C-alpha positions in Angstrom: -63.8 -29.3 -76.6 -65.9 -30.4 -80.0 -64.9 -34.3 -79.4 -67.1 -33.7 -76.3 -70.8 -34.0 -76.4 -72.2 -31.2 -74.0 -75.6 -33.1 -73.1 -74.3 -36.6 -72.8 -71.4 -35.3 -70.7 -72.2 -32.4 -69.2 -70.1 -32.2 -66.2 -66.9 -33.1 -68.2 -67.7 -30.0 -70.2 -67.8 -27.8 -67.6 -65.0 -28.7 -66.2 -63.1 -28.3 -69.7 -64.9 -25.0 -70.1 -63.4 -24.0 -66.7 -60.2 -25.2 -67.8 -60.5 -23.3 -71.2 -61.1 -19.9 -69.6 -58.5 -20.4 -67.1 -56.3 -20.9 -69.5 -57.1 -17.8 -71.5 -56.9 -15.9 -68.3 -53.9 -16.7 -67.9 -52.3 -16.0 -71.2 -53.5 -12.4 -70.9 -56.0 -10.2 -68.9 -58.8 -10.2 -71.2 -61.6 -6.7 -71.0 -64.0 -8.9 -69.4 -63.5 -11.7 -67.1 -66.7 -12.9 -67.5 -67.2 -14.9 -70.9 -69.6 -17.5 -72.7 -67.3 -20.3 -71.0 -68.2 -19.9 -67.7 -71.5 -19.1 -68.0 -72.0 -22.3 -69.9 -70.0 -24.1 -67.4 -72.0 -23.3 -64.7 -75.2 -23.9 -66.7 -74.2 -27.5 -67.4 -73.9 -28.4 -64.0 -77.3 -27.1 -63.1 -79.3 -30.3 -63.0 -75.9 -31.4 -60.6 -76.6 -29.3 -57.4 -74.1 -31.5 -55.5 -71.3 -32.1 -57.7 -67.7 -30.4 -57.0 -68.3 -29.8 -60.7 -70.9 -27.1 -60.1 -69.1 -25.8 -56.9 -65.9 -25.0 -59.1 -67.6 -23.5 -61.5 -69.9 -21.2 -59.5 -66.1 -19.8 -57.8 -64.8 -19.2 -60.9 -67.7 -17.3 -62.0 -67.7 -15.4 -58.7 -63.7 -14.7 -59.3 -64.2 -13.4 -62.4 -67.1 -11.4 -61.9 -65.8 -9.8 -58.9 -62.9 -8.8 -61.2 -65.1 -7.2 -63.4 -66.7 -4.8 -60.7 -70.2 -7.1 -60.4 -69.7 -7.0 -56.5 -73.0 -8.2 -55.6 -73.1 -11.3 -58.3 -69.3 -12.4 -56.9 -70.9 -12.4 -53.5 -73.8 -14.5 -54.1 -72.3 -16.9 -56.8 -69.4 -17.6 -54.2 -71.9 -18.1 -51.3 -73.5 -20.9 -53.9 -70.6 -22.3 -54.3 -69.4 -23.1 -50.9 -72.9 -24.5 -50.3 -72.3 -26.7 -53.6 -68.7 -27.7 -52.3 -70.6 -28.9 -48.6 -73.0 -30.7 -50.4 -70.2 -32.7 -52.4 -68.4 -33.5 -49.8 -65.1 -32.6 -52.0 -62.6 -31.0 -50.0 -61.0 -29.7 -52.8 -63.8 -27.9 -54.2 -64.6 -26.4 -50.7 -61.3 -25.2 -50.3 -61.8 -23.2 -53.7 -64.9 -22.2 -52.8 -63.9 -20.8 -49.3 -61.2 -19.1 -51.1 -62.6 -17.4 -53.2 -65.7 -16.4 -51.0 -62.7 -15.0 -48.4 -61.7 -12.8 -51.5 -65.2 -11.5 -52.9 -67.7 -11.6 -49.7 -66.6 -8.1 -48.9 -70.1 -7.3 -47.0 -69.2 -10.0 -44.6 -67.3 -8.9 -41.3 -63.1 -9.5 -42.0 -63.1 -11.8 -39.2 -65.9 -14.3 -41.0 -63.5 -14.3 -43.9 -60.4 -14.9 -42.5 -62.0 -18.2 -40.8 -63.1 -19.2 -44.3 -59.6 -18.4 -45.4 -57.6 -20.3 -42.8 -60.1 -22.9 -43.2 -59.7 -23.2 -47.0 -56.0 -23.2 -46.2 -56.3 -26.4 -44.4 -58.4 -28.1 -46.2 -56.0 -27.4 -49.7 -53.0 -28.5 -47.5 -55.0 -31.8 -47.0 -55.7 -32.5 -50.3 -51.8 -31.5 -51.4 -53.2 -28.7 -53.8 -50.5 -26.0 -53.7 -52.8 -24.0 -56.0 -55.5 -23.5 -53.9 -53.3 -23.5 -50.4 -51.8 -20.7 -52.3 -55.3 -18.6 -53.1 -56.4 -19.4 -49.3 -52.9 -17.9 -48.1 -53.4 -14.5 -50.3 -57.2 -14.6 -48.9 -55.9 -15.1 -45.2 -53.0 -12.3 -45.7 -55.4 -9.8 -47.3 -58.2 -10.5 -44.4 -55.3 -9.7 -41.9 -54.5 -6.7 -43.5 -58.0 -5.5 -43.3 -58.0 -6.1 -39.4 -55.0 -3.8 -39.1 -52.9 -7.1 -37.9 -50.1 -6.2 -40.7 -47.6 -7.6 -39.0 -49.2 -11.0 -38.6 -49.9 -10.7 -42.2 -46.5 -10.2 -43.3 -45.6 -13.2 -41.2 -48.2 -15.4 -42.7 -47.0 -14.5 -46.2 -43.8 -14.9 -45.8 -43.9 -18.4 -44.1 -46.6 -19.5 -46.8 -44.2 -17.8 -49.5 -41.1 -20.3 -48.3 -43.7 -23.4 -47.8 -44.9 -22.7 -51.9 -41.3 -22.5 -52.8 -40.1 -25.6 -51.1 -43.2 -27.1 -52.8 -41.7 -25.9 -56.2 -45.1 -24.0 -57.0 -45.3 -21.2 -59.5 -47.5 -19.4 -57.3 -45.0 -19.0 -54.3 -44.1 -15.2 -56.0 -47.4 -14.0 -55.2 -46.8 -14.7 -51.3 -43.6 -13.0 -51.7 -44.8 -9.6 -53.0 -47.5 -9.4 -50.1 -44.5 -10.2 -48.0 -42.0 -7.8 -49.3 -45.0 -5.1 -49.3 -45.0 -5.4 -45.3 -41.5 -5.7 -45.0 -40.8 -2.2 -47.2 -43.3 -0.4 -44.6 -41.8 -1.6 -41.7 -38.2 -0.7 -43.1 -36.8 -4.2 -43.0 -35.0 -3.2 -46.4 -32.6 -5.5 -46.4 -35.0 -8.4 -45.9 -37.2 -7.4 -48.5 -34.3 -7.2 -51.0 -33.2 -10.4 -50.2 -36.8 -12.0 -50.6 -37.5 -10.5 -53.5 -34.1 -11.5 -55.2 -35.1 -15.2 -53.7 -38.6 -14.9 -55.4 -37.3 -13.3 -58.9 -34.4 -16.4 -59.2 -37.2 -19.0 -58.5 -40.0 -17.7 -61.1 -38.1 -18.3 -64.1 -40.8 -19.5 -66.0 -42.6 -16.5 -66.8 -45.9 -18.0 -66.3 -48.8 -16.0 -65.2 -51.4 -17.5 -62.6 -54.2 -16.8 -61.4 -54.2 -13.1 -59.6 -56.4 -11.8 -56.9 -55.1 -7.9 -57.2 
């Protein structure tokens, strides 16, 4: 970070700050998620309201705020992230922003959040981003559960687990836990056990990816 001048390269600096924050988060769960890195990352993009960097910084800030319990602020920043992503015309940034809005914008009807998650899934797949595809899928499953569509949620989680596993994504296990939970509560114990065995065997790296618990 010391090799990059913040004033002459604000967008690059913002991206690096977001990456630093995500690396810190993945190593351990800090007591407070909103840190100086994210606040500064958003500030540096203030003069570039139509940039994908602003959308990505805002959606990470929204995620952190939601985790910290600042739900109203998270909802506001996630909405701003979607607007910035739409202006930027970046499909990847829009996939990220929609995924986050679907997860944190609980004042919105579940069907609206489900539409966000489904569009995020489509965009992430078109961009070839397994990371944001996983995030969109998690958001979709949680929205389906909130609508009482439990069987559909379990099927969606299971299908996405298999897709991400085939793609070699380390985040496949996150969908496996959601699928296993649905299988367990519906009495499909053998299927649940087999799925978890597959997930545990695949997750050999012991990495901690982004979570939305």
